[in-house]
N, C-alpha and C positions, 0 to 999 in steps of 0.2 A: 452202460449203464444209459438209460435214455434220460435226458433233461430235458423237462418240460416247463417253462417260465411263462406265467400271464403278465402280459404289458397292459398298460392302461389303456391304450387304444383299442386293444382286444375286448375289455370289459366295456367300454363305452359302447361298441358300436355291436354287442351282442343283443340281442334280442329277449334272452332270459333273464332271470333274476340274478342278480349279484348273490352266491351264496357263501355266507362267511363261514369260518371254521367255527364250531361251537366251543365255548369255554368247556373244560372238562376237570375231573377231579384229579389228583396226582396219580401218575400211571407209572410204571417204571417195567422196562424190559433189557434184556441183556443180549448180546452178542460178541463173539469171540474173533480175534485177529492176533495170528501168531502167538497163541496160547496166552493173550493179553485179553482178559475178560473186560470189558466195555459195556457201562451201564447208561441207558437212555431215560431219562425222566423227562414229564409233562404235567406243568402244575396246571394251577386253577385258572392262569392267566394265560395259558397257552405258551409259557416258554418252554423251551427244548434244552436240555442240557446233556451232553455226550462226553463221559469220562472214563478213565480208566477205576473199574469197580474197585480197586484198593487204595484209591485217594491219592495216588503216585504222580500226579501231572505237577508238572513245574511251570506251566505257562498257561494262558487263557486268551481265547479270541471272542468277541462279542460279534455275532453275523448277524445283519439286518437283512430284511426283505424289504421288497418294494411295494409301490401302492397298490392296495389292492389286494395284496398275498397276506401270506402268512408264516409263522416260523417253519410250518410244514412243508413249505415251500422249496425250503433249502436244506432240510433235512436229510436228504440222500447226498448232497454234497459235501456236508459238514460230515456224515459217516465215513465218507469216502477219504477225506483229509484226516479225520480221526485214527481211521486205520493205517496210513501211511506214516502219522508220528503222534501215536498213543500217549506222547507225554503233555500233550495240550488238549485243555478241556475247550469244548465248544458250546457255547450259550446263545441261544437263538430266541430271543424276545418277538411276541408278538406287539403290532404297535397297537395303541387305542383305537377304537372305532368312531370317528368323528365325522361330521359333515364336511363333504367334499366340494367346493364351489365348482370344480371341471368336471364334478359326476353331478351336475345338475342340484348340488345340496344334498344328494342322497348321502347316507354313511356307510362308510367303509375303513377298513383297518387303514391308518396313514401316520406317518410320523408328524406329518403338519398339514397344511391345508393347501392347495394349489388352486391357482384362479384359472390358469391356461397353459398352453404350450408353446406360444407365438414368443415368447422370451423369459428369460429368468432374471436380468440384473436387478428389475426394481420390484422383485418378491416380496412379500410382507412375511410370507411363512407363517402365518399366525397359529400358534400351538407348538410352534419347535421348541420353545424355551422348556417345556413342560416335558418333552423328547429327550432333551439334553439333561434334565435333572436324572430322567429315568435311567439312562445309559450311563449316567456318572455313578449313581446310585449302585448299579451292576458292576463297575469297575473298582468301587470303593470296600465293598463286599468280597471280591476275588482278594483284594490289598490285605483286609481285615484277616482272610482265611490263611494268608502267607505266601500269596504270590506278588511280588515286586511290581509295580507301576512300570518296569519298563521292559516285563515280561508278560505284557497286556496289549493285545493289537484290536484295533476296530476294523470291520469288513463290513461290505453291504452292497447291492444289487441296487441302481436305479435310485429311487428315494432312500433307500438304506446306503448306497454309496455315499449321497450326499450329506446324510447325518454322520457317517463317517469322518468327512472332512471337517464338517461345521462343529462337530463334537471335538473330535481328536486334537485338532490344532487349536484348539482355544480351552484346553484344560489348564488348570493350573499349573504353576511351573511345576511342583514337588510330584506333579502325575505324568509325567512326560511318558508318551507310550511307546511301545517297540516299534511300530510303525503304522499304516494305514493300508488297507487296500479297497481301491473303488471299482467296481465294473458297472459299465454303462449310467455311471452318474455324473454329478455336477456339482459345484460350489455353489449351496442357497444362501441366500440372506446375505448379498455381498455388502450392503450397508451396514449391517450389523455386525459384521465379521471383523475380529481382531486376532492376528496372529500371536499367539502367545510369545514374548522373548525368549529366547534360548530353544526354541521349536524349530529354527530353520534346518538343522539336520536333520528332523524327522523323515523316515524314509517312506515315501508312497508309489505304491503301483497303482496307474489307472488304466484299464482295461477298457476299450471302447468300439463297437461296430462302426464301421465308415459308412454302413447304410441304415443307421439308426434314424428313424424318423419320429421317436417319439422325446428323446435326450438325443439330440442331436450331435453329431461329432465336432462341429463347430465349437458348441457350447463346451465341451472336455476340451479343445484346444485354448479357449477363453479362460476357462479354469487354469490349468496349467501355467499360460500366461500372467494372469492374475497374482496367483501364487509365487510364482519363481520372482516375479517384480516385488513381492514382499519379503525374497530372500530366502524361499525355501530352496535348499539346493539338491535334492535327492529325489525328484519327482518324474518318474519316467510315465510316458504316457504311451500305449502300445495299442497299435491300430490292428484291427482283424477286418481285412476286406472283403465286403459284402455282405459281414453279419449285421442283422436287423437288430432290434431291440430284444434282443436274448442272449444266450452264451452256448459255448460251445466245449467239447472234452478238451480241445487244444488249451483253450482259455483256461480251463478249470486246472489243468495241469501246470500252466504257468504260473497262475495265481496261488497254487499249492506250494510249489517251488518256493515263490517270494515268502510264504508265511514260514515254511522252513528255514529259510536263511536268515530271518529276523527272530525267530523264536527256536534257535538249535536247541538238541536234547543237550542236556545238564543235569545229570542225577543229583549234583551235590545241591540243585535248587529243589528238589522235590518238596513237597509238603509231608514233613514225616508223619508216618501214622501212629495214632495214639495206642500205646498198650493196652489189650483187652483187661487186663487187672486193675488199670487206673481208670478205667469207664466208670460213670455211674450207671445205674441200671437203665434210665432213660437213655443213654448213648449206647449201651450195651443192644438194648433191643432196636435202636436205629440202626446200628451197624449190622446186626443180624438180618433185619430186614433188606437191608439195600446189597446185602450180599446172597439174598434169595434162599435164606436159610429158615424163611419162617415156620414152614412144615416140620423141620426136625427140631425146631424150639418148643413144639406144642407139649405141653407137660411139662416143663421145666421152670420152675419158680425160683430156685435159689441162685444167687449171684454166681457162685464158684460153677452152676452147670453151664449157666450162660457163656462166662469166661473160657471154660474148657472147649464150649462148642465151636467160637470165635476163634479160640487160639488154634485149634485145628484145622480149621478152614483156612486160616493165614499160614500155615506152615505147608500143607498140601499145594496151596495155589502158588507160593513162592517156590515148593521145589517142582512144580510142574512148569515154571515158567524159565526156569534156569536149564531144563533139558534141551 
């Protein structure tokens, strides 16, 4: 798989206009991995979700892109990880489009404003609180759906990795995450940052290229030093020699193994699927659409007909998964 990541430097030096990913209506697609049917959805805010079609996931990862990118920039990586551990749901939000000082005030997807690349210690990070609130709402929605907070992890690249640290280590005590994955990131807004008591043992993997000229490796070292100084006890900073502000398959594989270790498969924690006969008409129609059975439901109007269609589908997919 070819990995292509756009860095802020490339965007700033480009003579062509910045093209943002357009907002689109809800779209769905499916793919299969080892007889496990996965569903991919993109909503009107360009948030991509990847999860088992039958809703049997037992963990969730919120994966955040870097400055100037969108959720689509990390979809291939998320699909690779979802294929390796299909019990995990991946949620890839796209940051709001805001003016970015570093980009001459032009608007682009960003989790917060960045003034320059000379240093980050005194950065104001205007807008970061709104982004934290958005990510927290996503986490809360997963918890409301039945995923325990300790089965939810945050991950991100560059500014998205910065968001993972800033959000994940400051959540309320009762929302302690499974762990945090940082790729080529750093801790932003240090003057605003307060480690939540009891989060000292949250596991963090921070992968970073030694040749990164955008988010310098020295900033990664400073981030680790600061957080360890606050009491964090499981902070791994893994260096990749010669790697610029990008990612490699070696790094993605290592990061995937980390996610698998903090979110191991546990079928007992899977969200139980609601029985078709106990669903409302609205829920039945939604489940039938999600299962890709819309064409087969045409002409069906009675509830018992919809129940029979969905029950047959669930029975056949369960039998296929057990072969």
